[in-house]
N, C-alpha and C positions, 0 to 999 in steps of 0.2 A: 740518477745523480742531478743536483740542482747546483747551478753555477751562477754567481752574481758577480758582475763587472762593475766597478765603481770609478767615477772620476768627479771633477768639480761640476761641471755643466751638463754631464751627460749628453753632449753634443757631438763628439767626434770620436776621441779614444775609445771609450767604453761603448759606444754604439758600433764601431768598427769591430771590436772584440766580440760583441754580442752576435754580430752577423757572421763573423769567422767561426766562432764556436758552435753556432747553430748548424753550419755546414759541415764542420768536422765530426760533431757529435750530435748527430740528429735524433738519437734516443734520450739525450739529456734536456732538462728544462733550463733553458739559459735566458737570463734577463740582466738589464743594465740599469743603473741608477746614478744620480749625481747628489752631491751634497748641496749645490746650489744650481738645481736644473735651469736650463735655458732653452734654446731651439737647437733643433737638429741642423747640423753644419752641412751646407750644400755642397761643400768640397768633399766631406767624408762620403756623401751618397755618390758623388761622381767618381771617386777613387774606387770605392766598392763595386760600382758598375763596371768599371775597366776590367775587373777580374771575375765578372759574372754573378756577383751576389747583390741582391736588391735589398737595401735597408730603408728604402723611401717610405714605407710604411710605419717604421719605428718612430717613437716620439720621445722626447726628453721627459724624464719623470724623477721624482725624488723617492727616497727609501719609504716614506708614507704612502706612495701610490702603488707599492707592490701588494699583492695579495698576501695576508697574514698567513695562509696555508704554505705558500712559497717560503717566506722568511723563516719560519720555524724548522724547515726542512733543508735549509742551505747547507751544501756540503763544502762549498768552496766560495770565498770572497777574494777577488783579485783587484787589488787598488791599482789604479793607473793614474797615479799623481805625478806631476812634474816637479822635481826638487830643485831650487836654484842654490 
């Protein structure tokens, strides 16, 4: 199963979701990306460390940074945008 989490900057929400999904679904290929990638949010890293999940090696990336082999095999795309 291939799962992609997306948000705007790929700095917090989608990074946290990626880390959690990798823990819950270790057999799945889980990635995250942003429509306007930024930098990994240190508060996201800290929050995940509090529950024993290390996302410090993850980095912000755009959809174009993902391997084509993963993209064509995506089963689920989960959007984590905040609507006002």
